[in-house]
C-alpha positions as CSV (number, residue, x, y, z in Angstrom):
1,M,57.3,-59.7,189.4
2,R,59.4,-57.3,187.2
3,N,56.6,-57.3,184.5
4,L,53.8,-56.9,187.0
5,K,53.9,-53.1,187.3
6,P,53.9,-52.5,183.5
7,K,51.0,-54.9,183.1
8,L,49.1,-53.3,185.9
9,L,49.7,-49.9,184.4
10,L,48.4,-51.1,181.0
11,I,45.3,-52.5,182.6
12,I,44.6,-49.2,184.4
13,M,45.2,-47.2,181.2
14,T,42.8,-49.5,179.3
15,L,40.2,-49.0,182.0
16,F,40.5,-45.2,181.9
17,L,40.2,-45.2,178.1
18,S,37.2,-47.4,178.2
19,C,35.5,-45.2,180.8
20,G,36.3,-42.1,178.6
21,E,34.7,-43.7,175.5
22,Q,31.7,-44.7,177.5
23,K,31.2,-41.1,178.8
24,Q,31.6,-39.7,175.3
25,E,29.0,-42.2,174.1
26,Q,26.6,-41.3,177.0
27,K,27.1,-37.6,176.3
28,K,26.3,-38.2,172.6
29,Q,23.1,-40.1,173.5
30,V,22.0,-37.4,175.9
31,E,22.6,-34.7,173.3
32,E,20.7,-36.6,170.6
33,K,17.8,-37.2,173.0
34,E,17.7,-33.4,173.9
35,T,17.7,-32.6,170.1
36,R,14.7,-35.0,169.6
37,E,12.9,-33.4,172.5
38,E,13.5,-29.9,171.2
39,K,12.1,-30.9,167.8
40,K,9.0,-32.3,169.4
41,T,8.3,-29.1,171.2
42,A,9.4,-26.7,168.4
43,K,6.9,-24.5,166.7
44,N,6.6,-24.4,163.0
45,I,6.8,-21.3,160.7
46,L,5.7,-22.2,157.2
47,F,6.5,-20.0,154.3
48,F,4.0,-20.6,151.5
49,G,5.0,-18.9,148.3
50,D,6.5,-18.9,144.8
51,S,10.0,-18.6,143.4
52,L,10.8,-15.7,145.7
53,T,10.3,-18.0,148.8
54,A,11.9,-20.9,147.0
55,G,15.0,-18.9,146.3
56,M,15.1,-19.4,142.6
57,G,18.6,-19.2,141.1
58,L,20.2,-19.7,144.6
59,D,21.0,-22.5,147.0
60,P,18.0,-23.0,149.2
61,N,20.2,-22.1,152.2
62,E,20.6,-18.6,150.8
63,A,16.9,-17.9,150.4
64,F,15.2,-15.6,152.9
65,P,13.4,-18.4,154.9
66,A,16.8,-20.0,155.6
67,V,18.1,-16.6,156.8
68,I,15.1,-16.4,159.1
69,Q,16.0,-19.8,160.5
70,E,19.5,-18.6,161.2
71,K,18.1,-15.6,163.1
72,L,15.9,-17.8,165.2
73,D,18.7,-20.2,166.0
74,S,21.1,-17.4,167.0
75,L,18.5,-16.2,169.5
76,G,17.9,-19.6,170.8
77,L,14.2,-19.6,169.7
78,N,12.7,-23.0,169.3
79,Y,11.1,-22.6,165.9
80,I,11.5,-24.7,162.7
81,V,11.2,-22.9,159.4
82,I,9.5,-24.9,156.6
83,N,10.1,-23.6,153.1
84,A,7.0,-24.4,151.0
85,G,8.0,-22.2,148.1
86,L,7.3,-23.4,144.6
87,S,8.6,-21.6,141.5
88,G,5.9,-20.5,139.1
89,E,3.1,-20.7,141.7
90,T,0.1,-18.5,141.2
91,T,-2.6,-17.8,143.8
92,A,-4.9,-20.3,141.9
93,S,-2.3,-23.1,142.0
94,G,-1.5,-22.2,145.6
95,K,-5.1,-22.6,146.5
96,N,-5.1,-26.1,145.0
97,R,-1.9,-27.0,146.9
98,I,-2.7,-25.6,150.3
99,D,-4.5,-28.6,151.8
100,W,-1.5,-30.9,151.2
101,V,0.9,-28.4,152.8
102,L,-1.3,-28.1,155.9
103,N,-0.9,-31.8,156.7
104,Q,1.7,-30.6,159.3
105,E,1.2,-28.5,162.4
106,V,1.7,-24.8,161.5
107,D,2.0,-22.1,164.2
108,I,2.8,-19.2,162.0
109,F,1.8,-19.1,158.3
110,V,3.6,-16.6,155.9
111,L,1.6,-16.2,152.7
112,E,3.7,-14.9,149.8
113,L,1.8,-15.3,146.6
114,G,0.5,-12.9,143.9
115,A,3.6,-11.8,142.0
116,N,3.0,-14.3,139.2
117,D,-0.6,-13.3,139.0
118,G,0.5,-9.7,138.4
119,L,3.1,-10.5,135.9
120,R,0.5,-12.6,133.9
121,G,-2.1,-9.9,134.1
122,I,-4.6,-12.0,136.0
123,P,-7.6,-9.8,137.1
124,P,-6.9,-8.5,140.6
125,R,-10.3,-9.7,141.8
126,E,-9.2,-13.3,141.0
127,T,-6.0,-12.8,142.9
128,R,-7.9,-11.3,145.9
129,K,-10.4,-14.2,145.8
130,N,-7.7,-16.9,145.8
131,L,-5.7,-15.3,148.6
132,Q,-8.9,-14.9,150.7
133,E,-9.7,-18.6,150.1
134,I,-6.2,-19.6,151.2
135,I,-6.5,-17.6,154.4
136,K,-9.9,-19.2,155.0
137,I,-8.5,-22.7,154.6
138,V,-5.6,-22.1,156.9
139,R,-7.9,-20.8,159.7
140,K,-10.3,-23.7,159.2
141,K,-7.5,-26.2,159.6
142,N,-6.3,-24.4,162.8
143,P,-7.9,-21.2,164.1
144,D,-4.9,-20.6,166.3
145,T,-2.4,-20.4,163.4
146,R,-1.2,-16.8,163.1
147,I,-0.9,-15.5,159.6
148,I,1.4,-13.0,157.9
149,L,0.5,-11.7,154.4
150,A,3.4,-10.5,152.3
151,G,2.5,-7.4,150.2
152,M,3.5,-7.3,146.6
153,Q,3.8,-4.7,143.9
154,I,4.3,-5.0,140.2
155,P,6.1,-2.9,137.6
156,P,4.1,0.0,136.0
157,N,4.1,-1.5,132.5
158,M,0.8,-3.2,133.3
159,G,-0.9,0.2,133.3
160,P,-1.6,2.6,136.2
161,E,-5.1,1.3,137.0
162,Y,-4.0,-2.4,137.1
163,T,-0.9,-1.6,139.1
164,A,-2.9,0.5,141.7
165,E,-5.6,-2.1,142.0
166,F,-3.1,-4.9,142.5
167,R,-1.2,-3.0,145.2
168,K,-4.4,-2.5,147.2
169,I,-5.2,-6.2,147.4
170,F,-2.7,-6.9,150.2
171,P,-3.4,-4.2,152.8
172,E,-7.1,-4.5,152.3
173,L,-7.0,-8.3,152.8
174,A,-4.8,-7.9,155.8
175,E,-7.2,-5.5,157.4
176,E,-10.3,-7.5,156.6
177,N,-8.9,-10.7,158.0
178,N,-7.0,-9.1,160.9
179,V,-3.7,-10.6,159.8
180,E,-0.2,-9.1,159.9
181,L,1.1,-7.4,156.8
182,I,4.6,-7.0,155.3
183,P,3.8,-3.8,153.3
184,F,6.1,-4.8,150.4
185,L,8.2,-7.9,150.6
186,L,10.8,-6.6,148.1
187,E,11.2,-3.2,149.7
188,D,14.7,-1.8,149.0
189,V,15.4,-4.7,146.7
190,A,13.0,-4.4,143.7
191,G,14.5,-2.4,140.8
192,N,18.0,-2.4,142.1
193,P,20.3,-4.3,139.6
194,E,22.9,-4.9,142.2
195,L,20.5,-6.8,144.4
196,N,18.7,-8.8,141.7
197,Q,19.8,-11.6,139.4
198,E,20.1,-11.1,135.6
199,D,16.3,-11.6,135.1
200,G,15.8,-8.4,137.2
201,I,13.1,-10.2,139.2
202,H,14.7,-12.6,141.6
203,P,16.9,-11.3,144.4
204,T,20.6,-12.2,144.8
205,E,21.9,-13.7,148.0
206,E,22.4,-10.1,149.3
207,G,18.9,-9.2,148.2
208,H,17.5,-12.1,150.1
209,Q,19.3,-10.8,153.2
210,I,17.3,-7.6,152.9
211,V,14.1,-9.4,152.2
212,A,14.7,-11.4,155.4
213,E,14.9,-8.2,157.3
214,N,11.6,-7.0,155.8
215,V,10.0,-10.2,157.0
216,W,11.8,-10.2,160.4
217,E,10.5,-6.8,161.2
218,V,6.9,-8.2,161.2
219,L,7.7,-11.7,162.4
220,K,9.9,-10.9,165.4
221,P,7.1,-9.2,167.6
222,M,4.9,-12.3,167.0
223,L,7.6,-14.6,168.5
224,K,7.3,-12.9,171.9
225,N,3.7,-13.9,172.2
């Protein structure tokens, strides 16, 4: 009889601990189910671009698409950012890759290509033609996909005529296709040594934060619709 109470107490404590573990496991399962459900209903924002989008020279989590994901999460917006940036991509190679990228559902498509065309001196008419074809393919795949075109500029060493013609590609295409335009993706970043890596072309982590703000200014109003 003397040992009955300690044994009973031990049984009760064991039962309490077991119930607690079961509740924790049930809570974990519920949370995992909710996460799966959120992912099913989440909308996709696809960034299709070159090394600027890919975040060349940085950890992918420091590139501006990842910064955009952080903003979305902080606001509780159910969007998933897909970084489809590829270093060295031109508008021509992007046109060849686009069909494969669109094998997934895309609600907002951010087109960031053209910088490598400009640096290689590709005729602006070719760049324009390729960008137009990419927009056409995206809309053919899903007419409801909303498109943002990232404007780009190049250094003046290519000559004033080429530079001016290149700059006009993006606002003109945006107007012709009725898509949203980021006037200049690298606004307040390009040409600033403190915000660019040693190559003078690719932004630092701080530079990507500013680029993300340039994107967010255009993207944010679209999320309310």
